[in-house]
C-alpha positions as CSV (number, residue, x, y, z in Angstrom):
1,M,-0.2,0.1,0.1
2,I,1.5,3.3,-0.7
3,L,1.0,5.7,2.0
4,E,0.8,9.7,2.2
5,T,4.4,9.4,3.4
6,D,5.7,8.7,0.3
7,S,6.4,10.8,-2.5
8,L,4.4,11.4,-5.4
9,Q,7.4,10.6,-7.4
10,S,7.6,7.0,-6.4
11,A,3.7,6.7,-6.6
12,A,3.5,8.0,-9.6
13,A,5.9,5.3,-10.8
14,D,4.1,2.7,-9.1
15,Y,0.8,3.6,-10.6
16,L,2.6,4.0,-14.5
17,A,3.9,0.8,-14.2
18,A,0.3,-0.8,-13.2
19,G,-0.9,0.6,-16.4
20,Q,-2.8,3.4,-14.8
21,C,-2.5,7.1,-16.8
22,V,-0.9,9.6,-14.4
23,L,-0.4,12.8,-14.2
24,P,1.3,15.6,-12.1
25,A,-1.8,18.1,-10.8
26,K,-2.8,21.1,-9.4
27,L,-4.4,20.6,-5.8
28,A,-6.7,23.6,-5.6
29,E,-8.1,23.5,-9.3
30,K,-8.2,19.7,-9.4
31,R,-6.9,19.6,-13.1
32,P,-3.4,18.5,-14.6
33,A,-0.6,20.1,-14.3
34,I,0.7,20.5,-17.4
35,G,-0.1,21.7,-21.1
36,R,-1.9,19.9,-23.9
37,W,-2.8,17.2,-21.0
38,K,-5.8,15.4,-23.1
39,Q,-3.6,13.7,-25.4
40,Y,-3.0,11.5,-22.5
41,R,-6.6,10.3,-22.8
42,N,-5.4,8.3,-25.2
43,R,-1.9,6.9,-24.5
44,L,-0.3,6.4,-21.4
45,P,2.9,8.9,-20.9
46,T,6.4,7.6,-21.1
47,E,8.4,6.9,-17.5
48,A,10.4,9.3,-18.8
49,E,7.7,12.2,-19.2
50,V,6.6,11.1,-15.6
51,S,9.9,11.1,-14.5
52,A,10.7,14.6,-15.6
53,W,7.2,15.7,-14.4
54,F,7.7,14.5,-10.6
55,A,11.0,15.8,-10.8
56,N,10.1,19.1,-10.4
57,S,7.9,18.7,-7.2
58,P,4.4,19.1,-8.4
59,E,1.8,19.7,-5.1
60,A,-0.7,16.8,-6.5
61,L,-1.0,14.0,-9.1
62,C,-4.3,12.7,-10.7
63,I,-5.1,9.5,-12.9
64,I,-6.8,9.6,-16.0
65,C,-10.1,7.5,-15.9
66,G,-11.0,5.5,-18.5
67,K,-9.7,2.9,-21.4
68,V,-6.1,4.6,-21.3
69,S,-6.2,3.2,-17.2
70,G,-7.4,-0.2,-18.1
71,N,-11.5,1.1,-18.5
72,G,-10.8,2.8,-14.8
73,E,-14.2,4.2,-13.3
74,M,-14.0,6.0,-9.9
75,I,-17.1,6.8,-7.6
76,D,-16.8,10.4,-6.3
77,F,-18.9,11.1,-2.5
78,D,-19.0,14.4,-2.4
79,A,-21.1,16.6,0.2
80,G,-18.2,15.2,3.1
81,G,-18.9,11.8,1.8
82,E,-22.6,11.7,3.6
83,K,-24.2,9.0,1.4
84,F,-20.8,6.6,1.5
85,D,-22.0,4.9,4.6
86,A,-25.7,4.0,3.1
87,W,-24.0,2.7,-0.2
88,T,-21.5,0.5,1.3
89,Q,-24.5,-1.1,3.2
90,R,-26.3,-1.9,-0.1
91,I,-22.9,-3.7,-1.5
92,P,-21.9,-7.4,-1.1
93,P,-19.1,-7.5,1.7
94,D,-17.1,-9.5,-0.7
95,L,-17.7,-7.0,-4.0
96,L,-17.0,-4.2,-1.3
97,A,-13.6,-5.7,0.1
98,K,-12.4,-5.9,-3.4
99,L,-12.5,-1.9,-3.7
100,V,-10.0,0.5,-3.6
101,I,-11.2,3.4,-1.3
102,E,-9.6,6.8,-0.5
103,S,-10.7,9.6,1.6
104,T,-10.5,13.2,-0.1
105,Q,-9.6,16.7,1.6
106,R,-12.9,17.5,2.2
107,D,-13.8,14.1,3.6
108,G,-15.4,12.8,0.7
109,R,-14.8,9.1,-0.6
110,H,-13.3,8.1,-3.8
111,V,-14.0,4.5,-4.6
112,Y,-11.7,3.2,-7.8
113,Y,-11.9,0.0,-10.0
114,L,-11.0,-1.3,-13.4
115,C,-13.8,-2.9,-15.8
116,E,-13.8,-5.8,-17.9
117,A,-15.3,-3.7,-20.3
118,E,-15.3,-0.3,-22.0
119,V,-16.9,2.3,-19.6
120,C,-19.3,5.5,-20.3
121,G,-18.1,9.1,-19.5
122,N,-18.7,10.9,-16.4
123,M,-22.5,10.2,-15.0
124,K,-24.3,11.9,-11.8
125,L,-25.6,9.0,-9.9
126,A,-27.4,10.8,-7.2
127,Q,-28.5,14.6,-6.1
128,R,-30.5,16.6,-4.1
129,R,-32.4,20.1,-5.0
130,E,-31.5,22.4,-2.6
131,G,-33.8,25.5,-3.3
132,D,-32.7,27.0,-6.8
133,K,-29.8,24.6,-7.3
134,I,-29.2,20.7,-8.1
135,V,-26.3,19.7,-5.4
136,T,-24.6,16.4,-6.8
137,L,-24.0,13.9,-4.3
138,I,-22.7,10.7,-6.0
139,E,-21.3,10.9,-9.4
140,T,-18.7,8.8,-11.7
141,R,-15.3,9.4,-13.4
142,G,-15.4,7.5,-16.6
143,E,-14.0,7.8,-19.8
144,G,-12.0,11.0,-20.0
145,G,-12.4,12.2,-16.5
146,L,-10.0,12.4,-13.9
147,F,-9.3,12.5,-10.3
148,L,-7.0,13.3,-7.9
149,C,-5.7,10.6,-5.5
150,A,-3.3,9.8,-2.5
151,P,-0.7,10.5,-1.9
152,T,-1.9,14.3,-3.0
153,P,-1.9,15.9,0.4
154,G,-5.4,15.7,1.9
155,Y,-6.3,12.6,0.3
156,K,-5.7,8.9,2.2
157,L,-6.1,5.5,1.4
158,I,-8.2,3.7,3.2
159,Q,-8.3,0.4,1.4
160,G,-6.5,-1.4,-1.1
161,D,-3.7,-0.1,-3.6
162,L,-4.0,2.3,-6.6
163,A,-1.4,0.4,-8.1
164,K,-3.5,-2.9,-8.0
165,P,-7.0,-1.8,-8.3
166,P,-9.5,-5.0,-8.9
167,V,-10.9,-5.7,-11.9
168,L,-14.7,-6.2,-11.8
169,T,-17.4,-7.7,-14.4
170,M,-20.4,-5.6,-16.0
171,A,-22.5,-6.9,-13.1
172,E,-20.5,-6.4,-10.1
173,R,-20.0,-2.7,-11.8
174,D,-23.7,-2.5,-11.8
175,I,-24.2,-3.5,-8.2
176,L,-22.5,-0.3,-7.5
177,L,-23.8,2.1,-9.9
178,Q,-27.5,1.1,-8.8
179,A,-26.5,1.0,-5.3
180,A,-25.9,5.0,-6.0
181,W,-28.9,5.7,-7.6
182,D,-31.2,3.9,-5.3
183,L,-30.1,6.9,-3.0
184,T,-30.9,9.8,-5.0
185,E,-32.8,12.6,-3.3
186,H,-34.0,14.1,-7.0
187,L,-35.3,12.9,-10.3
188,P,-35.0,15.0,-13.0
189,P,-38.1,15.6,-15.3
190,V,-38.3,13.4,-18.4
191,V,-36.5,14.5,-21.5
192,N,-38.8,13.9,-24.6
193,G,-41.0,11.7,-22.4
194,P,-44.9,11.5,-22.9
195,T,-46.9,14.2,-21.8
196,H,-50.1,12.8,-22.2
197,H,-50.1,10.2,-19.0
198,G,-50.3,12.8,-16.3
199,D,-48.4,12.3,-13.1
200,V,-47.9,8.8,-13.0
201,G,-46.8,8.6,-16.6
202,Q,-44.0,11.1,-15.3
203,R,-43.0,9.7,-12.3
204,T,-42.8,5.7,-13.8
205,A,-41.3,7.1,-16.6
206,V,-37.8,8.2,-15.5
207,S,-36.3,4.6,-15.4
208,V,-34.0,3.6,-12.7
209,G,-30.4,5.1,-13.2
210,Q,-32.1,8.1,-15.6
211,A,-30.6,10.8,-13.1
212,G,-27.0,9.2,-14.8
213,Y,-27.9,9.1,-17.8
214,S,-25.3,10.6,-20.7
215,P,-25.1,10.9,-24.3
216,E,-22.2,8.4,-24.6
217,M,-24.4,5.7,-23.1
218,G,-26.5,5.9,-26.1
219,A,-30.2,5.0,-26.5
220,R,-31.5,2.6,-24.3
221,P,-34.7,0.0,-24.6
222,G,-36.2,2.0,-21.5
223,D,-35.8,5.3,-23.2
224,D,-37.5,4.0,-26.1
225,F,-40.8,3.0,-24.0
226,N,-40.5,6.5,-22.2
227,R,-41.1,8.1,-25.7
228,R,-43.5,5.7,-27.5
229,G,-44.9,3.3,-24.6
230,D,-48.2,3.6,-22.5
231,V,-47.6,2.6,-18.4
232,R,-50.8,2.8,-17.9
233,A,-51.5,-0.5,-19.8
234,V,-48.7,-2.2,-18.1
235,L,-50.2,-1.3,-14.5
236,R,-53.8,-2.5,-15.4
237,N,-52.4,-5.6,-16.8
238,A,-50.6,-6.1,-13.6
239,G,-53.2,-5.3,-11.6
């Protein structure tokens, strides 16, 4: 396990050796500290690049998620990690034990893993309405996304090793995402959904996980039903 006391340089070398796309970062801005960094969404940096970057003592490091890091995906628990404990209670213990978990500088939580298949872009999984604002409680960092991580100051590993992330099946990933979707306190209105079904249609047309929909995920059977189906007939047939 890499501890906070280890240097960023040695940690970066370990992460790169494990196939993780690691870059130096700016702590306050939570973004890479190099120019033209988006090219690394498609390729790993070389050992020489990482060595040169971290020899200049950057203040933080980050990992680029998605295909470049072996289909890496991170679930980010914001708002001081207030939904994290409730989420863990919905996850089978053997699956929970596999995950890499770290605390963040604002006492949130990061959960990191790799997938056996490609992951989609960033998704918002659980939200809450606070007045006129929608606050995100749980979201992912997927294809094209990134996150700051230990041993960056303020980030500490709680479980596992970022240099040895687990590879999950898509079924296991679905369990993690579903548990987060179930904790949302806000469902956005249906986009291009049926307008003739009234409140019942409006509420039931929002399929589980709708809050996490992103264009990268493409059209789903539930979306097609939302546009063309009649939920009242389904409910009547079910008694």
